PADOSE-282004 format. One line per 5 residues: their letters; for each residue x, y, z of N, C-alpha, C, O. Coordinates in steps of 0.1 Angstrom, whole numbers, always signed. Layout:
BEGIN
a	X,Y,Z,X,Y,Z,X,Y,Z,X,Y,Z  ... .
***
This chain:
BEGIN
mkigk	+9,-16,+2,-2,+1,-3,+8,+11,+1,+15,+11,+11  +5,+22,-11,+8,+38,-11,+14,+43,+7,+7,+42,+17  +20,+46,+7,+22,+54,+22,+30,+67,+17,+40,+67,+10  +23,+77,+23,+25,+96,+21,+15,+99,+13,+7,+90,+10  +15,+109,+8,+2,+119,-2,+2,+111,-12,+10,+103,-16 .
vdldf	-11,+117,-17,-20,+109,-25,-12,+113,-42,-5,+123,-44  -14,+104,-52,-6,+110,-63,-14,+119,-71,-25,+121,-68  -8,+123,-81,-14,+131,-92,-25,+126,-98,-34,+133,-104  -25,+118,-98,-38,+105,-107,-52,+109,-99,-62,+113,-104  -48,+106,-81,-60,+107,-76,-63,+122,-69,-74,+125,-63 .
fekni	-53,+130,-72,-58,+144,-68,-63,+153,-82,-70,+163,-80  -60,+150,-92,-63,+156,-106,-77,+150,-104,-86,+158,-102  -83,+135,-104,-95,+130,-104,-110,+132,-93,-121,+134,-96  -101,+132,-80,-109,+132,-67,-106,+144,-56,-109,+143,-44  -100,+155,-62,-95,+165,-54,-99,+179,-59,-106,+188,-54 .
kgrvg	-90,+179,-70,-89,+193,-76,-104,+195,-84,-110,+189,-92  -108,+208,-76,-123,+215,-86,-135,+211,-71,-146,+215,-70  -129,+202,-60,-137,+197,-52,-132,+210,-39,-127,+206,-28  -133,+222,-41,-129,+232,-35,-144,+243,-26,-142,+255,-26  -155,+238,-22,-165,+242,-22,-168,+254,-31,-165,+254,-43 .
kenpk	-176,+267,-24,-181,+278,-31,-167,+280,-42,-156,+275,-39  -169,+284,-52,-162,+295,-63,-160,+308,-56,-168,+314,-50  -146,+311,-59,-146,+325,-56,-135,+333,-62,-123,+330,-62  -141,+345,-68,-129,+351,-80,-115,+358,-71,-104,+363,-76  -120,+356,-56,-106,+362,-48,-95,+353,-50,-85,+358,-55 .
vlvpp	-97,+343,-47,-91,+331,-51,-83,+331,-62,-86,+328,-73  -70,+337,-59,-62,+339,-74,-52,+327,-77,-47,+326,-88  -49,+321,-70,-42,+309,-67,-47,+295,-56,-43,+292,-45  -60,+286,-68,-66,+276,-60,-60,+266,-54,-48,+268,-55  -62,+253,-48,-54,+242,-46,-47,+235,-55,-56,+230,-62 .
qsgvd	-39,+232,-59,-34,+225,-69,-22,+220,-67,-14,+223,-59  -21,+208,-77,-6,+199,-75,+4,+206,-77,+5,+213,-87  +14,+203,-67,+27,+208,-71,+28,+226,-66,+39,+232,-66  +19,+232,-63,+18,+246,-58,+17,+243,-40,+10,+234,-34  +24,+252,-35,+28,+250,-24,+16,+257,-11,+13,+253,+0 .
asvie	+10,+268,-19,+1,+275,-5,-10,+281,-19,-8,+281,-31  -21,+286,-10,-31,+293,-18,-28,+309,-18,-20,+314,-10  -32,+316,-26,-30,+334,-29,-48,+334,-29,-56,+327,-35  -51,+348,-19,-63,+350,-20,-61,+368,-18,-56,+376,-11  -68,+368,-28,-73,+385,-30,-78,+393,-19,-90,+393,-16 .
vdeer	-71,+400,-12,-75,+411,+1,-83,+422,-5,-96,+422,-6  -73,+431,-11,-76,+444,-20,-71,+450,-31,-60,+445,-34  -76,+460,-38,-65,+459,-46,-53,+462,-48,-48,+468,-58  -47,+459,-40,-31,+462,-35,-25,+447,-30,-13,+444,-31  -33,+440,-25,-29,+431,-10,-36,+419,-18,-45,+419,-26 .
vlvva	-23,+406,-11,-31,+393,-16,-26,+388,+3,-20,+396,+10  -31,+374,+8,-28,+371,+16,-29,+352,+13,-38,+345,+9  -16,+349,+16,-11,+340,+10,-10,+322,+25,-2,+323,+35  -16,+313,+24,-19,+306,+31,-14,+294,+28,-15,+290,+16  -8,+284,+37,-6,+266,+35,-10,+264,+47,-14,+271,+56 .
edpif	-6,+251,+48,-13,+238,+59,-6,+228,+54,-6,+225,+42  +3,+218,+68,+6,+206,+65,+6,+203,+84,+6,+210,+95  +6,+189,+79,+0,+180,+89,+19,+177,+95,+29,+179,+87  +21,+172,+107,+32,+169,+109,+35,+159,+120,+27,+159,+130  +44,+152,+120,+46,+141,+126,+58,+140,+132,+68,+141,+124 .
papgl	+61,+136,+148,+72,+135,+155,+83,+124,+144,+79,+116,+136  +94,+128,+146,+106,+119,+142,+109,+109,+154,+108,+114,+166  +113,+98,+153,+118,+90,+165,+133,+89,+166,+142,+86,+158  +134,+93,+182,+152,+96,+180,+152,+107,+182,+163,+111,+186  +144,+117,+180,+148,+132,+178,+140,+138,+193,+131,+130,+196 .
plsmf	+141,+146,+199,+138,+155,+210,+123,+157,+207,+120,+154,+196  +115,+162,+213,+104,+168,+214,+105,+185,+210,+98,+195,+206  +109,+184,+212,+115,+203,+210,+118,+204,+194,+116,+215,+188  +124,+191,+187,+126,+192,+174,+112,+189,+166,+110,+190,+153  +104,+186,+175,+94,+185,+165,+84,+197,+164,+78,+200,+154 .
gwfsv	+84,+203,+178,+82,+216,+176,+84,+228,+168,+77,+238,+165  +100,+223,+164,+105,+231,+153,+103,+229,+144,+106,+239,+137  +99,+217,+136,+98,+212,+124,+84,+218,+122,+84,+224,+112  +72,+218,+128,+64,+223,+128,+63,+234,+122,+57,+237,+112  +73,+245,+132,+68,+257,+123,+76,+262,+111,+73,+270,+103 .
higas	+89,+254,+111,+96,+257,+98,+90,+251,+84,+91,+257,+73  +84,+238,+86,+77,+232,+74,+67,+238,+71,+64,+239,+59  +56,+244,+82,+48,+251,+78,+54,+264,+72,+53,+267,+60  +60,+270,+79,+63,+284,+74,+71,+284,+57,+70,+293,+48  +77,+272,+57,+81,+269,+45,+73,+276,+31,+75,+285,+22 .
dvavl	+66,+266,+34,+51,+268,+23,+45,+283,+20,+39,+286,+10  +48,+290,+28,+45,+301,+24,+56,+310,+20,+55,+318,+10  +64,+309,+25,+83,+314,+19,+84,+312,+6,+89,+321,-1  +80,+299,+2,+84,+295,-14,+78,+302,-22,+83,+301,-33  +66,+311,-20,+60,+318,-27,+65,+334,-29,+60,+342,-36 .
gvepq	+74,+334,-22,+86,+347,-21,+77,+355,-9,+77,+367,-10  +71,+350,+0,+64,+359,+11,+65,+356,+25,+61,+345,+28  +71,+365,+34,+71,+365,+47,+63,+360,+58,+55,+368,+63  +62,+343,+63,+52,+339,+70,+52,+350,+84,+60,+353,+92  +39,+354,+81,+36,+363,+95,+29,+355,+109,+32,+356,+120 .
yltys	+20,+349,+104,+10,+341,+115,+7,+327,+111,+8,+321,+100  +4,+323,+125,+3,+310,+123,-10,+303,+134,-14,+309,+143  -14,+292,+132,-23,+284,+142,-20,+272,+142,-13,+268,+132  -23,+265,+150,-19,+251,+148,-27,+241,+160,-30,+245,+171  -31,+228,+153,-37,+220,+164,-27,+209,+169,-21,+203,+161 .
llvpq	-26,+207,+181,-20,+197,+184,-21,+185,+195,-18,+187,+207  -23,+175,+190,-31,+164,+198,-18,+151,+200,-9,+146,+193  -24,+150,+217,-13,+143,+220,-23,+129,+230,-35,+130,+234  -13,+117,+230,-21,+106,+238,-26,+110,+251,-21,+120,+257  -37,+103,+257,-39,+108,+269,-30,+107,+282,-32,+113,+292 .
dteek	-18,+96,+278,-10,+97,+289,+1,+103,+289,+11,+99,+295  +3,+116,+279,+13,+123,+280,+15,+134,+291,+6,+140,+296  +31,+134,+296,+29,+140,+309,+28,+155,+302,+25,+157,+290  +30,+165,+313,+26,+176,+312,+39,+185,+307,+37,+195,+301  +53,+181,+312,+65,+184,+310,+68,+178,+293,+76,+184,+286 .
dlkei	+63,+170,+290,+62,+169,+277,+53,+174,+265,+58,+173,+254  +38,+181,+267,+34,+185,+260,+42,+201,+264,+47,+207,+255  +42,+204,+275,+49,+219,+277,+61,+224,+265,+62,+235,+260  +68,+212,+264,+82,+210,+258,+75,+214,+246,+73,+225,+243  +72,+206,+239,+65,+210,+226,+60,+225,+220,+64,+231,+210 .
vdsih	+51,+227,+230,+42,+242,+229,+52,+250,+231,+53,+257,+221  +62,+253,+240,+74,+259,+245,+83,+262,+230,+84,+273,+225  +89,+250,+225,+95,+246,+213,+87,+256,+199,+93,+264,+190  +72,+253,+200,+64,+257,+186,+68,+276,+188,+72,+283,+179  +67,+280,+198,+66,+291,+206,+80,+300,+200,+80,+310,+194 .
gaakq	+89,+291,+205,+107,+298,+200,+106,+296,+188,+109,+306,+182  +103,+286,+181,+106,+285,+165,+97,+298,+160,+102,+307,+155  +87,+298,+161,+76,+308,+158,+88,+324,+159,+93,+331,+150  +88,+326,+171,+95,+340,+178,+109,+341,+170,+111,+352,+165  +115,+334,+169,+129,+335,+159,+127,+337,+147,+137,+342,+142 .
lgisi	+115,+335,+136,+109,+337,+124,+101,+351,+122,+97,+356,+112  +101,+354,+133,+92,+368,+135,+78,+365,+134,+71,+375,+131  +73,+350,+135,+57,+350,+132,+50,+348,+145,+55,+344,+155  +36,+352,+143,+28,+351,+155,+20,+344,+153,+14,+343,+142  +18,+337,+165,+7,+328,+168,-9,+330,+173,-13,+334,+184 .
vgght	-15,+328,+165,-29,+335,+165,-42,+326,+166,-54,+328,+166  -36,+315,+169,-49,+305,+172,-45,+288,+173,-34,+284,+169  -53,+281,+177,-53,+267,+173,-60,+258,+182,-71,+261,+186  -54,+248,+185,-63,+236,+198,-52,+227,+202,-44,+222,+194  -53,+225,+215,-46,+216,+221,-54,+206,+229,-64,+209,+236 .
gyypt	-50,+193,+229,-58,+184,+237,-53,+171,+237,-47,+166,+228  -57,+165,+248,-57,+145,+248,-68,+139,+242,-80,+144,+243  -63,+127,+236,-73,+122,+229,-70,+107,+228,-59,+103,+226  -78,+100,+229,-75,+82,+234,-73,+76,+221,-66,+66,+222  -75,+80,+207,-71,+75,+198,-59,+79,+189,-58,+75,+178 .
vitpl	-52,+86,+195,-38,+94,+194,-27,+84,+202,-26,+81,+214  -21,+80,+191,-8,+71,+199,+5,+77,+200,+14,+72,+205  +5,+88,+194,+18,+97,+194,+13,+112,+190,+4,+114,+182  +22,+122,+197,+19,+135,+198,+19,+138,+183,+26,+130,+177  +14,+145,+176,+13,+149,+163,+6,+165,+161,-4,+168,+167 .
vggit	+13,+173,+150,+3,+182,+148,-6,+180,+138,-2,+182,+126  -20,+177,+142,-30,+177,+131,-27,+186,+118,-26,+181,+106  -26,+201,+122,-23,+208,+110,-19,+221,+114,-23,+225,+125  -11,+227,+107,-4,+238,+113,-6,+246,+97,-2,+242,+86  -13,+256,+101,-18,+266,+90,-10,+281,+93,-12,+287,+103 .
vfgfa	+0,+287,+82,+8,+295,+79,+3,+306,+68,-2,+304,+57  +6,+318,+74,+0,+330,+63,+8,+344,+65,+14,+347,+76  +7,+350,+54,+12,+363,+53,+8,+370,+43,+4,+363,+33  +8,+382,+43,+3,+392,+36,+12,+395,+25,+24,+393,+28  +10,+402,+11,+23,+408,+4,+12,+416,-5,+0,+417,-4 .
gkkdy	+22,+420,-14,+16,+429,-25,+11,+422,-37,+17,+411,-40  +2,+426,-45,-5,+418,-57,+10,+412,-63,+13,+400,-62  +16,+420,-67,+30,+418,-74,+41,+414,-67,+51,+410,-73  +43,+414,-52,+56,+408,-47,+53,+391,-48,+54,+386,-36  +51,+386,-53,+49,+367,-48,+50,+363,-62,+46,+368,-73 .
vtprg	+57,+350,-55,+54,+339,-69,+52,+328,-64,+52,+325,-52  +48,+320,-78,+42,+305,-77,+51,+298,-87,+59,+303,-95  +48,+282,-84,+56,+270,-91,+54,+275,-106,+62,+272,-114  +41,+282,-110,+34,+284,-125,+44,+291,-129,+44,+290,-141  +55,+301,-124,+60,+313,-130,+76,+309,-139,+84,+318,-143 .
akpgd	+77,+294,-141,+91,+293,-148,+88,+294,-160,+77,+289,-164  +98,+300,-168,+96,+303,-182,+106,+300,-188,+117,+302,-183  +106,+293,-203,+118,+291,-212,+130,+300,-209,+128,+311,-205  +141,+297,-211,+152,+304,-207,+155,+304,-187,+166,+304,-181  +146,+305,-185,+153,+306,-170,+160,+292,-165,+156,+281,-168 .
kivlt	+170,+295,-157,+182,+286,-152,+172,+278,-136,+161,+281,-133  +181,+269,-131,+174,+261,-125,+183,+261,-111,+195,+260,-114  +182,+261,-100,+192,+264,-90,+184,+256,-76,+173,+257,-71  +196,+244,-73,+184,+237,-63,+200,+242,-51,+211,+244,-54  +193,+241,-38,+201,+244,-26,+202,+231,-16,+191,+225,-14 .
kgpav	+211,+228,-10,+219,+216,-3,+220,+206,-8,+229,+198,-3  +214,+202,-18,+215,+189,-27,+203,+181,-23,+195,+185,-14  +199,+168,-29,+188,+161,-26,+187,+153,-14,+197,+149,-9  +174,+149,-9,+172,+138,+3,+176,+146,+16,+181,+139,+25  +175,+159,+18,+180,+164,+31,+171,+158,+42,+175,+150,+50 .
eaagl	+160,+162,+42,+151,+154,+51,+154,+140,+50,+159,+135,+61  +152,+132,+40,+157,+118,+45,+168,+114,+48,+169,+105,+56  +180,+118,+43,+190,+113,+48,+191,+119,+62,+199,+113,+70  +186,+128,+65,+184,+136,+81,+178,+123,+90,+184,+114,+97  +168,+125,+89,+157,+116,+97,+163,+102,+97,+166,+99,+108 .
lsvly	+166,+93,+88,+167,+79,+89,+180,+79,+92,+182,+68,+97  +192,+87,+92,+203,+85,+101,+203,+85,+115,+211,+78,+121  +191,+93,+123,+191,+93,+135,+182,+79,+138,+186,+72,+147  +171,+75,+131,+166,+63,+129,+176,+49,+128,+173,+38,+133  +186,+49,+121,+196,+41,+119,+209,+43,+123,+217,+38,+116 .
ekrlk	+212,+50,+135,+223,+56,+142,+232,+44,+142,+243,+42,+136  +224,+35,+151,+235,+21,+156,+241,+14,+143,+253,+10,+140  +230,+13,+135,+236,+8,+123,+249,+13,+113,+259,+7,+109  +244,+24,+110,+253,+37,+106,+265,+36,+111,+274,+37,+103  +268,+34,+126,+281,+39,+131,+287,+22,+134,+298,+20,+138 .
akydv	+278,+12,+132,+289,+2,+130,+297,-2,+119,+306,-11,+119  +292,+10,+106,+299,+4,+92,+306,+17,+90,+315,+16,+82  +306,+28,+95,+307,+42,+90,+314,+51,+100,+312,+50,+112  +321,+62,+94,+329,+68,+104,+320,+79,+113,+315,+89,+108  +321,+77,+126,+310,+82,+135,+310,+96,+131,+301,+103,+134 .
rlvek	+320,+101,+126,+319,+122,+124,+307,+120,+116,+296,+126,+119  +309,+113,+104,+300,+114,+92,+286,+111,+96,+278,+119,+93  +283,+99,+104,+270,+99,+110,+263,+111,+117,+251,+115,+117  +273,+117,+125,+268,+129,+136,+264,+140,+124,+255,+148,+126  +270,+141,+113,+270,+151,+102,+256,+151,+95,+248,+161,+93 .
akrlc	+252,+133,+93,+240,+131,+84,+229,+137,+98,+218,+141,+94  +232,+137,+109,+220,+138,+118,+221,+151,+122,+214,+155,+131  +228,+159,+117,+228,+177,+120,+223,+180,+107,+224,+192,+104  +216,+170,+97,+208,+176,+82,+195,+180,+86,+188,+187,+79  +192,+174,+100,+181,+179,+106,+174,+191,+107,+162,+193,+104 .
kkitv	+185,+199,+111,+185,+212,+116,+182,+221,+100,+177,+233,+101  +185,+215,+88,+186,+217,+74,+173,+218,+69,+170,+223,+58  +162,+210,+80,+149,+206,+70,+135,+221,+72,+126,+222,+80  +140,+232,+62,+136,+243,+60,+141,+249,+49,+151,+247,+41  +132,+259,+48,+137,+266,+33,+133,+283,+37,+134,+291,+28 .
vedar	+129,+285,+45,+126,+298,+46,+136,+307,+44,+133,+316,+36  +148,+309,+49,+160,+316,+46,+164,+316,+34,+167,+327,+29  +165,+301,+25,+165,+303,+13,+162,+306,+8,+169,+309,-2  +142,+310,+7,+134,+314,+0,+137,+333,-1,+136,+341,-10  +142,+334,+15,+140,+347,+17,+153,+353,+10,+152,+364,+5 .
eamkt	+165,+348,+9,+177,+351,+4,+176,+353,-12,+179,+363,-17  +171,+343,-17,+171,+342,-33,+161,+354,-38,+163,+360,-48  +148,+357,-29,+137,+367,-35,+144,+384,-38,+140,+393,-46  +157,+384,-24,+163,+395,-23,+168,+399,-39,+167,+411,-41  +172,+393,-47,+178,+394,-58,+174,+399,-67,+181,+406,-74 .
gqvts	+156,+396,-66,+146,+400,-77,+151,+394,-92,+152,+399,-103  +153,+384,-87,+155,+370,-103,+152,+358,-102,+157,+348,-107  +138,+361,-90,+139,+346,-91,+122,+347,-97,+115,+356,-93  +117,+337,-109,+102,+333,-115,+97,+324,-106,+85,+324,-105  +104,+316,-98,+93,+305,-92,+104,+299,-81,+117,+300,-80 .
mhdat	+93,+293,-73,+105,+283,-59,+92,+274,-56,+81,+277,-56  +100,+260,-54,+92,+249,-51,+99,+240,-40,+108,+233,-46  +99,+237,-26,+104,+227,-20,+102,+214,-25,+91,+210,-28  +115,+206,-27,+113,+193,-29,+110,+186,-14,+120,+183,-6  +98,+185,-10,+91,+176,-6,+91,+157,-9,+99,+150,-14 .
eggvi	+82,+155,-4,+73,+142,-10,+80,+138,-24,+82,+148,-31  +84,+127,-30,+87,+125,-45,+104,+136,-45,+107,+142,-56  +110,+137,-39,+123,+145,-40,+123,+155,-48,+113,+162,-48  +133,+158,-56,+139,+165,-62,+134,+160,-76,+130,+169,-83  +135,+149,-80,+129,+144,-96,+115,+152,-93,+113,+163,-98 .
gglfe	+102,+145,-82,+92,+151,-83,+90,+168,-85,+85,+175,-94  +98,+174,-71,+98,+187,-73,+98,+192,-91,+90,+199,-97  +105,+188,-93,+111,+196,-111,+98,+192,-120,+93,+200,-127  +93,+179,-119,+80,+175,-125,+69,+189,-121,+64,+197,-128  +69,+188,-110,+56,+199,-106,+59,+212,-109,+49,+220,-112 .
ianas	+70,+216,-109,+73,+231,-115,+70,+230,-129,+61,+237,-135  +76,+220,-135,+73,+219,-153,+56,+216,-150,+51,+227,-152  +49,+208,-146,+38,+208,-152,+28,+221,-146,+17,+223,-151  +31,+228,-136,+23,+238,-132,+29,+249,-141,+23,+260,-142  +38,+248,-146,+42,+263,-156,+39,+259,-171,+37,+268,-180 .
nvgvk	+38,+243,-173,+32,+241,-184,+48,+243,-195,+47,+249,-206  +61,+237,-188,+72,+241,-196,+80,+223,-197,+76,+212,-193  +89,+226,-204,+99,+215,-200,+113,+219,-193,+117,+230,-190  +119,+208,-191,+128,+207,-181,+142,+201,-184,+140,+189,-189  +156,+204,-184,+164,+196,-186,+174,+198,-175,+182,+207,-175 .
ayedr	+174,+190,-165,+183,+189,-153,+196,+178,-155,+198,+170,-163  +202,+182,-146,+216,+172,-149,+222,+166,-135,+227,+175,-129  +222,+159,-131,+220,+152,-115,+238,+153,-111,+241,+153,-99  +249,+155,-121,+261,+154,-120,+263,+171,-117,+274,+174,-118  +253,+184,-114,+254,+193,-113,+250,+196,-96,+253,+207,-91 .
fiypk	+243,+183,-90,+238,+184,-80,+253,+185,-67,+264,+179,-67  +247,+194,-58,+257,+192,-47,+251,+178,-41,+239,+174,-41  +263,+170,-36,+260,+155,-28,+270,+154,-20,+280,+147,-21  +265,+162,-7,+271,+157,+10,+275,+147,+12,+264,+140,+14  +287,+137,+14,+291,+126,+16,+281,+118,+28,+278,+106,+29 .
etsmv	+275,+131,+37,+268,+120,+47,+250,+115,+40,+242,+106,+44  +247,+125,+26,+237,+120,+21,+238,+108,+14,+231,+99,+17  +246,+107,+6,+251,+96,-2,+253,+85,+5,+250,+74,+1  +260,+86,+18,+264,+74,+31,+247,+70,+34,+244,+58,+34  +239,+77,+36,+224,+72,+39,+219,+68,+30,+213,+57,+31 .
ceelg	+221,+73,+19,+209,+66,+10,+216,+53,+0,+209,+48,-9  +229,+49,+2,+236,+39,-5,+234,+29,+4,+229,+18,+0  +236,+31,+19,+234,+20,+31,+217,+13,+27,+214,+2,+25  +210,+23,+27,+196,+23,+26,+185,+16,+16,+174,+13,+18  +196,+16,+3,+193,+12,-10,+185,+24,-14,+178,+21,-24 .
idpve	+183,+36,-10,+172,+49,-17,+178,+57,-30,+189,+63,-30  +173,+56,-38,+173,+68,-48,+174,+81,-41,+163,+84,-36  +187,+92,-39,+186,+104,-32,+175,+113,-39,+167,+119,-32  +175,+114,-56,+167,+122,-64,+149,+123,-63,+140,+129,-69  +148,+113,-52,+134,+106,-52,+131,+109,-40,+119,+112,-41 .
aiaeg	+135,+111,-28,+133,+107,-16,+133,+117,-9,+143,+124,-7  +120,+122,-3,+117,+130,+6,+129,+145,+10,+138,+143,+19  +127,+158,+4,+136,+166,+5,+133,+181,+11,+138,+191,+7  +125,+180,+21,+119,+194,+26,+133,+199,+34,+137,+196,+46  +139,+207,+25,+150,+219,+32,+158,+220,+14,+166,+228,+11 .
sliit	+155,+214,+7,+160,+213,-8,+152,+224,-16,+140,+220,-19  +155,+234,-19,+145,+244,-29,+149,+247,-42,+160,+251,-46  +141,+244,-47,+142,+245,-61,+136,+257,-63,+125,+261,-59  +150,+266,-73,+144,+278,-76,+150,+282,-92,+161,+280,-96  +139,+287,-100,+141,+289,-114,+141,+306,-112,+133,+313,-105 .
ceagg	+152,+311,-122,+155,+323,-124,+160,+330,-134,+167,+323,-140  +159,+338,-137,+160,+347,-150,+179,+340,-152,+187,+338,-144  +180,+339,-164,+195,+334,-172,+203,+341,-164,+212,+335,-157  +202,+355,-164,+213,+364,-166,+214,+368,-150,+223,+375,-146  +203,+362,-139,+208,+362,-126,+210,+353,-117,+208,+354,-105 .
tqkvv	+216,+340,-127,+219,+330,-117,+228,+329,-108,+227,+321,-99  +240,+338,-110,+252,+338,-101,+247,+348,-88,+251,+348,-76  +239,+358,-94,+233,+370,-81,+225,+360,-73,+222,+366,-63  +220,+348,-73,+209,+342,-69,+216,+332,-58,+213,+331,-46  +228,+324,-66,+241,+317,-57,+250,+325,-51,+257,+320,-41 .
nalae	+253,+337,-54,+259,+346,-44,+253,+351,-32,+259,+357,-23  +241,+349,-33,+233,+356,-21,+229,+346,-13,+228,+349,-1  +227,+331,-18,+225,+321,-8,+241,+318,-2,+244,+316,+9  +248,+318,-12,+265,+314,-3,+264,+325,+6,+266,+321,+17  +260,+342,+5,+267,+352,+19,+257,+345,+30,+261,+346,+42 .
agies	+246,+339,+28,+234,+334,+40,+239,+323,+49,+234,+319,+59  +254,+316,+40,+260,+299,+45,+249,+286,+37,+249,+274,+40  +242,+291,+27,+233,+281,+18,+239,+278,+6,+239,+286,-4  +245,+266,+5,+250,+258,-8,+240,+256,-15,+229,+252,-12  +244,+261,-29,+238,+260,-44,+240,+259,-54,+245,+270,-58 .
teige	+237,+249,-63,+242,+251,-76,+232,+251,-87,+221,+245,-87  +236,+258,-96,+231,+257,-113,+228,+240,-118,+238,+234,-122  +216,+235,-118,+215,+224,-122,+209,+223,-135,+212,+213,-141  +199,+232,-143,+197,+229,-153,+191,+242,-159,+194,+253,-155  +179,+240,-171,+174,+250,-174,+157,+247,-180,+154,+235,-182 .
ivedt	+149,+259,-182,+137,+256,-187,+138,+256,-202,+146,+263,-208  +130,+249,-209,+129,+248,-221,+116,+250,-227,+108,+246,-218  +110,+254,-235,+96,+254,-244,+88,+239,-246,+76,+236,-246  +99,+233,-249,+92,+219,-253,+85,+209,-242,+92,+202,-235  +74,+209,-242,+69,+201,-229,+72,+186,-229,+72,+179,-219 .
skrtl	+75,+184,-239,+78,+168,-243,+91,+167,-236,+92,+155,-232  +101,+174,-232,+115,+173,-229,+115,+177,-213,+119,+189,-211  +113,+172,-204,+111,+171,-193,+120,+158,-186,+114,+148,-183  +134,+162,-185,+144,+149,-182,+151,+156,-171,+150,+167,-167  +159,+144,-166,+171,+148,-158,+177,+137,-163,+172,+126,-165 .
rrrdg	+192,+141,-166,+203,+130,-170,+209,+127,-154,+209,+135,-145  +212,+113,-155,+216,+109,-141,+229,+108,-141,+234,+108,-152  +237,+107,-129,+253,+109,-132,+258,+97,-138,+270,+99,-140  +255,+85,-143,+255,+75,-151,+254,+80,-166,+258,+74,-176  +248,+88,-165,+245,+94,-184,+236,+88,-189,+237,+88,-201 .
seqel	+226,+83,-182,+210,+76,-184,+202,+90,-186,+207,+100,-182  +190,+90,-193,+182,+101,-190,+168,+96,-185,+164,+85,-190  +162,+102,-176,+152,+96,-169,+142,+109,-169,+144,+121,-166  +128,+101,-174,+120,+111,-178,+114,+118,-162,+111,+110,-155  +112,+131,-157,+109,+134,-146,+90,+132,-144,+79,+135,-150 .
aipdq	+93,+127,-132,+76,+123,-126,+75,+122,-112,+84,+123,-104  +65,+121,-110,+66,+122,-92,+63,+109,-87,+51,+106,-86  +77,+97,-83,+75,+86,-80,+63,+80,-72,+58,+85,-62  +59,+69,-77,+49,+57,-74,+49,+57,-57,+38,+59,-51  +62,+55,-51,+63,+56,-37,+76,+64,-34,+87,+60,-39 .
dpfwp	+74,+74,-27,+86,+78,-22,+89,+68,-13,+81,+63,-5  +105,+67,-14,+117,+57,-10,+118,+56,+5,+121,+45,+11  +116,+69,+12,+115,+75,+27,+107,+65,+34,+110,+58,+44  +96,+67,+27,+86,+60,+37,+87,+45,+41,+83,+44,+53  +90,+32,+36,+93,+24,+33,+107,+20,+43,+107,+12,+52 .
affag	+120,+28,+38,+127,+27,+44,+127,+30,+63,+134,+26,+72  +114,+41,+63,+115,+48,+77,+105,+36,+85,+106,+33,+97  +94,+31,+75,+87,+19,+87,+95,+8,+88,+92,+1,+98  +106,+5,+81,+110,-7,+82,+121,-4,+91,+124,-15,+96  +129,+5,+95,+138,+10,+104,+129,+12,+120,+136,+15,+130 .
lkeke	+119,+11,+120,+110,+14,+133,+107,-2,+138,+108,-5,+150  +104,-11,+128,+105,-25,+130,+113,-30,+137,+111,-38,+146  +128,-25,+132,+143,-30,+131,+144,-24,+144,+151,-31,+152  +137,-12,+151,+143,-8,+164,+135,-13,+171,+140,-14,+183  +124,-17,+170,+117,-21,+181,+115,-38,+180,+106,-44,+186 .
a	+123,-43,+173,+128,-58,+176,+138,-62,+183,+140,-74,+184 .
***
């Protein structure tokens, strides 16, 4: 059985268009590959809104669960080039959750939001017998912007260059290195495994998006979540109705990412990569974007270009083969994740 978000076919057949009352003020409605919706406020402003569920990662402190909740939600607004300004969240915990643990989650959400300049304006927190682990049933993040001051994955155009931050599989490698820490440390340099674990603090693209937008060269952005970089590239191509030529040998490939993916038999380009931001930008502004990110301490490289021919949507792999862009039928992270849970429990 498939694990993770529904596929494009299901979305197109069963979700697209089922959005309640039509309203002309909804400028960007829910659609596959677009991280947030855009609503007209008045003649000059729009409201950008995004929502995500968040699950805790085994082996990480509850404070990281709170940090993830804010950064993952905020990232979906930031990739539209808009500052995340407000949030609400619903925190559901098992009945036997100790007060100190609940407090740790709440405090970490508060701390992460404050650090990003986000105000928490509502939500819900409660104990429930059917909940077996703490989870954020939904975090909703929103921000206001000028009508001409946002971008969407529909904005890529022929001639644009594609920039990728941090490399592929940031989230997959980070979380799985924690789950499989004992196995990895028995086989690889302990320092490399610790470096892989620190990828967990890179599971955010808020700063990536902020710095890229400052250059004035960005035409679209999309964070490579489920389905990884290859799925994210497809979603930009599909949303913008363009072709893509991308090259894996131009990707940043940290040794720690390669280690985790090779050990667990995961194709890094297909694995969940929250933290990896795909940016399309004006051809003449590519270096400006890369330099701006570098000044903020964020690694990035130009990995390809947007083309007009929609039949040309390919990723040239490191072995020279051509792979058609597509959302993978199954993100390889999830089977590895649940296998790791069983291995840990055994």
